[in-house]
N, CA, C and O atoms as CSV, one atom per row, in Angstrom:
chain,resi,resn,atom,element,x,y,z
A,1,UNK,N,N,-40.183,-20.308,-44.094
A,1,UNK,CA,C,-39.895,-20.982,-42.865
A,1,UNK,C,C,-38.943,-22.156,-43.083
A,1,UNK,O,O,-38.059,-22.406,-42.263
A,2,UNK,N,N,-39.124,-22.865,-44.179
A,2,UNK,CA,C,-38.214,-23.968,-44.487
A,2,UNK,C,C,-36.782,-23.473,-44.632
A,2,UNK,O,O,-35.826,-24.119,-44.202
A,3,UNK,N,N,-36.673,-22.333,-45.237
A,3,UNK,CA,C,-35.356,-21.772,-45.475
A,3,UNK,C,C,-34.647,-21.465,-44.149
A,3,UNK,O,O,-33.442,-21.678,-44.011
A,4,UNK,N,N,-35.417,-20.963,-43.183
A,4,UNK,CA,C,-34.853,-20.634,-41.875
A,4,UNK,C,C,-34.334,-21.891,-41.171
A,4,UNK,O,O,-33.226,-21.890,-40.636
A,5,UNK,N,N,-35.133,-22.958,-41.172
A,5,UNK,CA,C,-34.709,-24.195,-40.514
A,5,UNK,C,C,-33.538,-24.853,-41.230
A,5,UNK,O,O,-32.672,-25.457,-40.598
A,6,UNK,N,N,-33.519,-24.731,-42.563
A,6,UNK,CA,C,-32.405,-25.291,-43.300
A,6,UNK,C,C,-31.119,-24.532,-42.958
A,6,UNK,O,O,-30.060,-25.135,-42.785
A,7,UNK,N,N,-31.224,-23.213,-42.864
A,7,UNK,CA,C,-30.077,-22.385,-42.502
A,7,UNK,C,C,-29.644,-22.691,-41.069
A,7,UNK,O,O,-28.451,-22.751,-40.770
A,8,UNK,N,N,-30.621,-22.882,-40.194
A,8,UNK,CA,C,-30.333,-23.196,-38.802
A,8,UNK,C,C,-29.638,-24.555,-38.674
A,8,UNK,O,O,-28.692,-24.697,-37.899
A,9,UNK,N,N,-30.087,-25.515,-39.405
A,9,UNK,CA,C,-29.498,-26.848,-39.311
A,9,UNK,C,C,-28.118,-26.909,-39.954
A,9,UNK,O,O,-27.288,-27.728,-39.560
A,10,UNK,N,N,-27.868,-26.063,-40.924
A,10,UNK,CA,C,-26.568,-26.067,-41.591
A,10,UNK,C,C,-25.459,-25.587,-40.653
A,10,UNK,O,O,-24.359,-26.140,-40.667
A,11,UNK,N,N,-25.733,-24.570,-39.843
A,11,UNK,CA,C,-24.719,-23.961,-38.964
A,11,UNK,C,C,-25.000,-24.238,-37.485
A,11,UNK,O,O,-24.645,-23.433,-36.625
A,12,UNK,N,N,-25.626,-25.355,-37.193
A,12,UNK,CA,C,-26.006,-25.623,-35.805
A,12,UNK,C,C,-24.788,-25.766,-34.885
A,12,UNK,O,O,-24.853,-25.366,-33.723
A,13,UNK,N,N,-23.703,-26.317,-35.372
A,13,UNK,CA,C,-22.510,-26.455,-34.534
A,13,UNK,C,C,-21.878,-25.093,-34.244
A,13,UNK,O,O,-21.399,-24.848,-33.137
A,14,UNK,N,N,-21.882,-24.233,-35.219
A,14,UNK,CA,C,-21.359,-22.885,-35.028
A,14,UNK,C,C,-22.202,-22.126,-34.016
A,14,UNK,O,O,-21.659,-21.465,-33.131
A,15,UNK,N,N,-23.517,-22.212,-34.136
A,15,UNK,CA,C,-24.400,-21.540,-33.184
A,15,UNK,C,C,-24.224,-22.107,-31.783
A,15,UNK,O,O,-24.225,-21.370,-30.797
A,16,UNK,N,N,-24.073,-23.417,-31.706
A,16,UNK,CA,C,-23.848,-24.037,-30.409
A,16,UNK,C,C,-22.541,-23.541,-29.800
A,16,UNK,O,O,-22.511,-23.226,-28.610
A,17,UNK,N,N,-21.471,-23.462,-30.566
A,17,UNK,CA,C,-20.189,-22.979,-30.050
A,17,UNK,C,C,-20.254,-21.526,-29.603
A,17,UNK,O,O,-19.662,-21.155,-28.589
A,18,UNK,N,N,-20.971,-20.710,-30.357
A,18,UNK,CA,C,-21.125,-19.303,-29.972
A,18,UNK,C,C,-21.904,-19.196,-28.670
A,18,UNK,O,O,-21.514,-18.450,-27.772
A,19,UNK,N,N,-23.007,-19.940,-28.560
A,19,UNK,CA,C,-23.809,-19.905,-27.337
A,19,UNK,C,C,-23.000,-20.433,-26.160
A,19,UNK,O,O,-23.066,-19.872,-25.066
A,20,UNK,N,N,-22.243,-21.498,-26.367
A,20,UNK,CA,C,-21.413,-22.061,-25.313
A,20,UNK,C,C,-20.346,-21.063,-24.869
A,20,UNK,O,O,-20.093,-20.914,-23.674
A,21,UNK,N,N,-19.721,-20.381,-25.824
A,21,UNK,CA,C,-18.697,-19.383,-25.496
A,21,UNK,C,C,-19.271,-18.230,-24.696
A,21,UNK,O,O,-18.658,-17.781,-23.727
A,22,UNK,N,N,-20.438,-17.744,-25.087
A,22,UNK,CA,C,-21.078,-16.653,-24.348
A,22,UNK,C,C,-21.415,-17.113,-22.936
A,22,UNK,O,O,-21.214,-16.378,-21.969
A,23,UNK,N,N,-21.929,-18.335,-22.825
A,23,UNK,CA,C,-22.262,-18.865,-21.499
A,23,UNK,C,C,-21.016,-18.945,-20.616
A,23,UNK,O,O,-21.053,-18.545,-19.453
A,24,UNK,N,N,-19.925,-19.456,-21.160
A,24,UNK,CA,C,-18.705,-19.630,-20.368
A,24,UNK,C,C,-18.068,-18.290,-19.995
A,24,UNK,O,O,-17.490,-18.164,-18.916
A,25,UNK,N,N,-18.166,-17.307,-20.859
A,25,UNK,CA,C,-17.530,-16.019,-20.583
A,25,UNK,C,C,-18.316,-15.204,-19.563
A,25,UNK,O,O,-17.716,-14.569,-18.696
A,26,UNK,N,N,-19.638,-15.207,-19.648
A,26,UNK,CA,C,-20.426,-14.297,-18.823
A,26,UNK,C,C,-21.236,-14.965,-17.707
A,26,UNK,O,O,-21.384,-14.368,-16.641
A,27,UNK,N,N,-21.757,-16.159,-17.903
A,27,UNK,CA,C,-22.732,-16.702,-16.971
A,27,UNK,C,C,-22.224,-17.837,-16.101
A,27,UNK,O,O,-22.847,-18.130,-15.080
A,28,UNK,N,N,-21.161,-18.468,-16.441
A,28,UNK,CA,C,-20.664,-19.610,-15.680
A,28,UNK,C,C,-20.071,-19.146,-14.359
A,28,UNK,O,O,-19.710,-17.978,-14.214
A,29,UNK,N,N,-19.970,-20.046,-13.404
A,29,UNK,CA,C,-19.394,-19.727,-12.105
A,29,UNK,C,C,-17.934,-19.307,-12.249
A,29,UNK,O,O,-17.473,-18.438,-11.510
A,30,UNK,N,N,-17.215,-19.892,-13.163
A,30,UNK,CA,C,-15.804,-19.566,-13.396
A,30,UNK,C,C,-15.658,-18.639,-14.593
A,30,UNK,O,O,-14.815,-18.867,-15.461
A,31,UNK,N,N,-16.474,-17.596,-14.641
A,31,UNK,CA,C,-16.416,-16.699,-15.798
A,31,UNK,C,C,-15.138,-15.869,-15.787
A,31,UNK,O,O,-14.351,-15.929,-14.842
A,32,UNK,N,N,-14.950,-15.118,-16.819
A,32,UNK,CA,C,-13.690,-14.393,-17.011
A,32,UNK,C,C,-13.482,-13.320,-15.947
A,32,UNK,O,O,-12.342,-13.031,-15.584
A,33,UNK,N,N,-14.562,-12.724,-15.439
A,33,UNK,CA,C,-14.428,-11.683,-14.426
A,33,UNK,C,C,-13.952,-12.277,-13.101
A,33,UNK,O,O,-13.105,-11.697,-12.422
A,34,UNK,N,N,-14.500,-13.428,-12.742
A,34,UNK,CA,C,-14.034,-14.093,-11.520
A,34,UNK,C,C,-12.585,-14.540,-11.669
A,34,UNK,O,O,-11.815,-14.459,-10.712
A,35,UNK,N,N,-12.209,-15.000,-12.833
A,35,UNK,CA,C,-10.832,-15.436,-13.053
A,35,UNK,C,C,-9.857,-14.276,-12.912
A,35,UNK,O,O,-8.779,-14.436,-12.340
A,36,UNK,N,N,-10.233,-13.099,-13.434
A,36,UNK,CA,C,-9.355,-11.926,-13.318
A,36,UNK,C,C,-9.239,-11.498,-11.853
A,36,UNK,O,O,-8.158,-11.112,-11.409
A,37,UNK,N,N,-10.342,-11.563,-11.099
A,37,UNK,CA,C,-10.301,-11.194,-9.693
A,37,UNK,C,C,-9.417,-12.175,-8.910
A,37,UNK,O,O,-8.637,-11.763,-8.052
A,38,UNK,N,N,-9.543,-13.452,-9.206
A,38,UNK,CA,C,-8.721,-14.452,-8.530
A,38,UNK,C,C,-7.246,-14.289,-8.874
A,38,UNK,O,O,-6.383,-14.493,-8.019
A,39,UNK,N,N,-6.951,-13.924,-10.118
A,39,UNK,CA,C,-5.556,-13.707,-10.515
A,39,UNK,C,C,-4.957,-12.522,-9.766
A,39,UNK,O,O,-3.794,-12.557,-9.363
A,40,UNK,N,N,-5.762,-11.466,-9.580
A,40,UNK,CA,C,-5.294,-10.313,-8.802
A,40,UNK,C,C,-5.043,-10.679,-7.353
A,40,UNK,O,O,-4.054,-10.242,-6.764
A,41,UNK,N,N,-5.928,-11.476,-6.772
A,41,UNK,CA,C,-5.731,-11.923,-5.391
A,41,UNK,C,C,-4.475,-12.778,-5.269
A,41,UNK,O,O,-3.723,-12.646,-4.303
A,42,UNK,N,N,-4.250,-13.645,-6.237
A,42,UNK,CA,C,-3.054,-14.492,-6.217
A,42,UNK,C,C,-1.791,-13.648,-6.288
A,42,UNK,O,O,-0.827,-13.907,-5.568
A,43,UNK,N,N,-1.792,-12.649,-7.144
A,43,UNK,CA,C,-0.630,-11.770,-7.269
A,43,UNK,C,C,-0.364,-11.042,-5.945
A,43,UNK,O,O,0.786,-10.911,-5.527
A,44,UNK,N,N,-1.423,-10.575,-5.294
A,44,UNK,CA,C,-1.283,-9.884,-4.020
A,44,UNK,C,C,-0.717,-10.817,-2.957
A,44,UNK,O,O,0.155,-10.419,-2.184
A,45,UNK,N,N,-1.195,-12.028,-2.912
A,45,UNK,CA,C,-0.711,-12.999,-1.925
A,45,UNK,C,C,0.743,-13.364,-2.189
A,45,UNK,O,O,1.508,-13.561,-1.246
A,46,UNK,N,N,1.137,-13.458,-3.459
A,46,UNK,CA,C,2.535,-13.750,-3.774
A,46,UNK,C,C,3.450,-12.613,-3.330
A,46,UNK,O,O,4.559,-12.864,-2.856
A,47,UNK,N,N,2.998,-11.358,-3.478
A,47,UNK,CA,C,3.785,-10.220,-2.991
A,47,UNK,C,C,3.929,-10.283,-1.469
A,47,UNK,O,O,5.009,-10.040,-0.930
A,48,UNK,N,N,2.840,-10.607,-0.787
A,48,UNK,CA,C,2.906,-10.729,0.665
A,48,UNK,C,C,3.856,-11.851,1.079
A,48,UNK,O,O,4.596,-11.718,2.053
A,49,UNK,N,N,3.830,-12.944,0.340
A,49,UNK,CA,C,4.708,-14.065,0.655
A,49,UNK,C,C,6.174,-13.656,0.538
A,49,UNK,O,O,6.983,-13.969,1.411
A,50,UNK,N,N,6.512,-12.954,-0.548
A,50,UNK,CA,C,7.890,-12.491,-0.716
A,50,UNK,C,C,8.304,-11.543,0.411
A,50,UNK,O,O,9.417,-11.629,0.930
A,51,UNK,N,N,7.386,-10.631,0.785
A,51,UNK,CA,C,7.676,-9.682,1.866
A,51,UNK,C,C,7.961,-10.424,3.167
A,51,UNK,O,O,8.947,-10.136,3.844
A,52,UNK,N,N,7.105,-11.373,3.517
A,52,UNK,CA,C,7.293,-12.084,4.779
A,52,UNK,C,C,8.513,-12.989,4.748
A,52,UNK,O,O,9.147,-13.189,5.784
A,53,UNK,N,N,8.859,-13.539,3.598
A,53,UNK,CA,C,10.083,-14.329,3.507
A,53,UNK,C,C,11.309,-13.456,3.766
A,53,UNK,O,O,12.243,-13.879,4.447
A,54,UNK,N,N,11.304,-12.233,3.221
A,54,UNK,CA,C,12.419,-11.310,3.488
A,54,UNK,C,C,12.474,-10.910,4.954
A,54,UNK,O,O,13.556,-10.812,5.532
A,55,UNK,N,N,11.314,-10.677,5.556
A,55,UNK,CA,C,11.277,-10.321,6.971
A,55,UNK,C,C,11.791,-11.469,7.838
A,55,UNK,O,O,12.514,-11.238,8.807
A,56,UNK,N,N,11.427,-12.693,7.497
A,56,UNK,CA,C,11.910,-13.848,8.246
A,56,UNK,C,C,13.422,-13.957,8.131
A,56,UNK,O,O,14.105,-14.246,9.113
A,57,UNK,N,N,13.946,-13.724,6.925
A,57,UNK,CA,C,15.395,-13.793,6.730
A,57,UNK,C,C,16.108,-12.723,7.558
A,57,UNK,O,O,17.126,-13.006,8.189
A,58,UNK,N,N,15.577,-11.492,7.559
A,58,UNK,CA,C,16.188,-10.417,8.349
A,58,UNK,C,C,16.165,-10.750,9.839
A,58,UNK,O,O,17.153,-10.552,10.545
A,59,UNK,N,N,15.032,-11.255,10.304
A,59,UNK,CA,C,14.915,-11.574,11.726
A,59,UNK,C,C,15.816,-12.738,12.127
A,59,UNK,O,O,16.343,-12.748,13.239
A,60,UNK,N,N,16.000,-13.710,11.250
A,60,UNK,CA,C,16.913,-14.814,11.552
A,60,UNK,C,C,18.347,-14.313,11.657
A,60,UNK,O,O,19.091,-14.743,12.539
A,61,UNK,N,N,18.741,-13.408,10.764
A,61,UNK,CA,C,20.090,-12.844,10.832
A,61,UNK,C,C,20.272,-12.028,12.109
A,61,UNK,O,O,21.323,-12.078,12.748
A,62,UNK,N,N,19.234,-11.277,12.470
A,62,UNK,CA,C,19.300,-10.478,13.692
A,62,UNK,C,C,19.388,-11.380,14.918
A,62,UNK,O,O,20.125,-11.085,15.859
A,63,UNK,N,N,18.649,-12.461,14.907
A,63,UNK,CA,C,18.692,-13.418,16.023
A,63,UNK,C,C,20.076,-14.048,16.154
A,63,UNK,O,O,20.579,-14.218,17.265
A,64,UNK,N,N,20.688,-14.393,15.034
A,64,UNK,CA,C,22.053,-14.932,15.076
A,64,UNK,C,C,23.021,-13.907,15.641
A,64,UNK,O,O,23.903,-14.255,16.427
A,65,UNK,N,N,22.867,-12.639,15.247
A,65,UNK,CA,C,23.730,-11.579,15.779
A,65,UNK,C,C,23.540,-11.431,17.289
A,65,UNK,O,O,24.508,-11.222,18.020
A,66,UNK,N,N,22.307,-11.538,17.752
A,66,UNK,CA,C,22.031,-11.414,19.180
A,66,UNK,C,C,22.677,-12.545,19.974
A,66,UNK,O,O,23.124,-12.332,21.101
A,67,UNK,N,N,22.730,-13.730,19.404
A,67,UNK,CA,C,23.273,-14.879,20.119
A,67,UNK,C,C,24.780,-14.756,20.339
A,67,UNK,O,O,25.303,-15.277,21.324
A,68,UNK,N,N,25.478,-14.078,19.441
A,68,UNK,CA,C,26.939,-14.037,19.512
A,68,UNK,C,C,27.508,-12.711,19.988
A,68,UNK,O,O,28.688,-12.639,20.330
A,69,UNK,N,N,26.686,-11.647,20.019
A,69,UNK,CA,C,27.234,-10.343,20.383
A,69,UNK,C,C,26.217,-9.575,21.230
A,69,UNK,O,O,25.164,-9.173,20.734
A,70,UNK,N,N,26.538,-9.377,22.500
A,70,UNK,CA,C,25.604,-8.678,23.389
A,70,UNK,C,C,25.579,-7.171,23.123
A,70,UNK,O,O,24.608,-6.498,23.470
A,71,UNK,N,N,26.634,-6.639,22.512
A,71,UNK,CA,C,26.651,-5.208,22.198
A,71,UNK,C,C,25.597,-4.883,21.134
A,71,UNK,O,O,24.963,-3.829,21.183
A,72,UNK,N,N,25.419,-5.772,20.201
A,72,UNK,CA,C,24.395,-5.559,19.177
A,72,UNK,C,C,23.006,-5.614,19.811
A,72,UNK,O,O,22.120,-4.845,19.438
A,73,UNK,N,N,22.819,-6.511,20.758
A,73,UNK,CA,C,21.537,-6.615,21.435
A,73,UNK,C,C,21.253,-5.330,22.227
A,73,UNK,O,O,20.126,-4.837,22.233
A,74,UNK,N,N,22.261,-4.806,22.880
A,74,UNK,CA,C,22.094,-3.570,23.642
A,74,UNK,C,C,21.768,-2.406,22.713
A,74,UNK,O,O,20.877,-1.608,23.005
A,75,UNK,N,N,22.481,-2.309,21.604
A,75,UNK,CA,C,22.230,-1.242,20.635
A,75,UNK,C,C,20.809,-1.329,20.084
A,75,UNK,O,O,20.131,-0.310,19.945
A,76,UNK,N,N,20.362,-2.529,19.773
A,76,UNK,CA,C,19.016,-2.736,19.241
A,76,UNK,C,C,17.959,-2.331,20.273
A,76,UNK,O,O,16.978,-1.670,19.931
A,77,UNK,N,N,18.155,-2.722,21.517
A,77,UNK,CA,C,17.219,-2.352,22.573
A,77,UNK,C,C,17.151,-0.850,22.787
A,77,UNK,O,O,16.074,-0.302,23.019
A,78,UNK,N,N,18.288,-0.185,22.710
A,78,UNK,CA,C,18.302,1.266,22.866
A,78,UNK,C,C,17.608,1.970,21.702
A,78,UNK,O,O,16.877,2.938,21.916
A,79,UNK,N,N,17.823,1.502,20.488
A,79,UNK,CA,C,17.245,2.172,19.318
A,79,UNK,C,C,15.752,1.891,19.139
A,79,UNK,O,O,14.971,2.800,18.860
A,80,UNK,N,N,15.367,0.636,19.302
A,80,UNK,CA,C,13.985,0.254,18.996
A,80,UNK,C,C,13.039,0.441,20.175
A,80,UNK,O,O,11.894,0.856,19.991
A,81,UNK,N,N,13.508,0.138,21.389
A,81,UNK,CA,C,12.621,0.142,22.547
A,81,UNK,C,C,12.950,1.231,23.559
A,81,UNK,O,O,12.350,1.286,24.632
A,82,UNK,N,N,13.904,2.099,23.219
A,82,UNK,CA,C,14.304,3.225,24.064
A,82,UNK,C,C,14.692,2.783,25.473
A,82,UNK,O,O,14.349,3.445,26.453
A,83,UNK,N,N,15.397,1.677,25.570
A,83,UNK,CA,C,15.886,1.193,26.853
A,83,UNK,C,C,17.094,2.023,27.271
A,83,UNK,O,O,17.804,2.578,26.433
A,84,UNK,N,N,17.312,2.096,28.572
A,84,UNK,CA,C,18.439,2.890,29.068
A,84,UNK,C,C,19.088,2.192,30.242
A,84,UNK,O,O,18.508,1.301,30.863
A,85,UNK,N,N,20.302,2.616,30.529
A,85,UNK,CA,C,21.012,2.114,31.693
A,85,UNK,C,C,20.604,2.944,32.916
A,85,UNK,O,O,19.954,3.981,32.790
A,86,UNK,N,N,20.998,2.466,34.092
A,86,UNK,CA,C,20.732,3.229,35.314
A,86,UNK,C,C,21.488,4.552,35.265
A,86,UNK,O,O,22.598,4.630,34.739
A,87,UNK,N,N,20.868,5.588,35.819
A,87,UNK,CA,C,21.462,6.932,35.880
A,87,UNK,C,C,21.793,7.464,34.489
A,87,UNK,O,O,22.818,8.119,34.305
A,88,UNK,N,N,20.956,7.194,33.538
A,88,UNK,CA,C,21.169,7.666,32.176
A,88,UNK,C,C,19.885,8.364,31.720
A,88,UNK,O,O,18.783,7.911,32.027
A,89,UNK,N,N,20.036,9.455,30.995
A,89,UNK,CA,C,18.886,10.208,30.499
A,89,UNK,C,C,18.874,10.105,28.980
A,89,UNK,O,O,19.908,10.229,28.324
A,90,UNK,N,N,17.695,9.878,28.444
A,90,UNK,CA,C,17.550,9.770,26.990
A,90,UNK,C,C,16.758,10.969,26.492
A,90,UNK,O,O,15.674,11.270,26.992
A,91,UNK,N,N,17.320,11.647,25.495
A,91,UNK,CA,C,16.614,12.734,24.837
A,91,UNK,C,C,16.177,12.253,23.463
A,91,UNK,O,O,16.991,11.832,22.641
A,92,UNK,N,N,14.887,12.325,23.237
A,92,UNK,CA,C,14.329,11.827,21.986
A,92,UNK,C,C,14.109,13.014,21.053
A,92,UNK,O,O,13.402,13.961,21.397
A,93,UNK,N,N,14.719,12.956,19.876
A,93,UNK,CA,C,14.587,14.023,18.884
A,93,UNK,C,C,13.682,13.492,17.771
A,93,UNK,O,O,13.988,12.480,17.141
A,94,UNK,N,N,12.571,14.183,17.537
A,94,UNK,CA,C,11.594,13.747,16.545
A,94,UNK,C,C,11.628,14.706,15.382
A,94,UNK,O,O,11.444,15.908,15.572
A,95,UNK,N,N,11.856,14.212,14.192
A,95,UNK,CA,C,11.819,15.035,12.988
A,95,UNK,C,C,10.409,15.017,12.418
A,95,UNK,O,O,9.825,13.953,12.215
A,96,UNK,N,N,9.872,16.190,12.165
A,96,UNK,CA,C,8.512,16.254,11.624
A,96,UNK,C,C,8.525,16.510,10.151
A,96,UNK,O,O,7.466,16.595,9.529
């Protein structure tokens, strides 16, 4: 029994570090699994941010085009919202 306690006291800092590492990796609130999940969420949000920044840029350019050219506005309305002039018939062709 003396030998066991002597061995235990000799490497007590090592045992403490091992126990602390196991606690931090598996049992702590900020364990490695939660950190990996949060990193994945952050990556997803950054992709969404880039997408919306590009969409904002496209819409700003389109808005500028609309302000200076009514023909572009008419073309956009016809293509996106199927608007038509009076006495005009629109045939919609759908590719399946």
